[in-house]
N, C-alpha and C positions, 0 to 999 in steps of 0.2 A: 943512824938513829935520828929520830925526829921528836920534837917537843910540840905538843898541841898547844897553840896559843888561844884559839877560840873555836868552838864548834857551832855549827848551825848558823852561820852568818846570814842574817835576814836580808841583806842587800843583794844576795846572789841566790840563784835557784839551780837545781832543785835542793840538794843538801851540800853545803860548802863549808869546809873546815880550813882554818889557817894554821900552818905549821912553821916552825923554825928548824932547819936541818943543822946537823953538827958542822957542816961546811960554812954556816953563817947565812945561807940563802933562806929567804922566806918563800913559801909556796902556798897556793890555794889549790885544794883538791875538791872538785865538783863531782858528785856521785848521786845518781838517782837511787831512791830507796829500794825499789824492786819493780819488776814488771807488774802492771796492774790490769785486772780485767776491765773491760768497758762497762760502766754502770748501766743497769737497765734504764730504759727511757731515753737514752742518748741515741742519736742516729748512728746506726752501726754499719752503714754502707758509705764508702768513699769511692767515688768514680765507679760504682757498680761492684765494688769488692767488699765483702763482709769483713768487718774489723772485730776480732774477738778479744784482742788484748793490745795494750800499748807496750811496745818494746823499749826497754830502758836505753838511753843513749850511752855512748862511751863515757868512761871515767876520764875527765880532763884535768890536767895539772898545769897550772899557770904560775909563772914567776910573779912575785909581788914584792912590795916594800914592807917595812915593819908595821905599817898601818893598814895592811891588807889591800892596798891599791894595786890592781893588776898591772903587769908589765907585758907588753906585746912581745912574744918570743922572737918574731921575725923582724920587728921594728918597722913594719910597713902598715901605717894606719889605713891605707886604702883598701885593705882586704879584711878588715875587722880584727878583732882580738884573737890572736893565734896562740893556742896552748903550747907549752913546752913539750908535752907528751899527751897522747891519747892511748888509753888502755881499754881492755875488754870491759863490758858493762858490769861483770860480776867481780871485778877487782876490788879487794878490800882497801880501806884507808891505809892500813899497815903496809900492804904490798905496794900500793901506789907511792907511799913515802920511800920505800926501799928503791923503787924504780927511779924516782926523782933523785935520790941520793947518789945512785949509780951514774945517772946522766950528768950530774953536776959535780961529781967528785974531783974532776980535773979543772973545773972552772973556778978561778979565784973570785971570792966574794968581794965586791966593792960597794960599801954602803953609800947611800945617796948623800950628796953634799948640799942638799937644799936647806 
């Protein structure tokens, strides 16, 4: 089970919600709203290929602290911020929470000591 802490965090894109899981872990779930058609008037050719729609990226789940500060899942800052999980673009927030809960169910929560 997950508790929504805050929806639509403006410091992250596209749509990011902050949750607290029953395990005590905090997570951020980033999900694009939907695939979008390319608006008229935009250049619809990329490298000679016609672009008819923008495909939504994967749903990404990041560990975070209670203040919604992301935590790199692999601990290696040289490769950028690594999500805990990547799921299909059409995964709902509820299903993403369930996947994160399953992934973290055996990981003991350790709150920050800062």
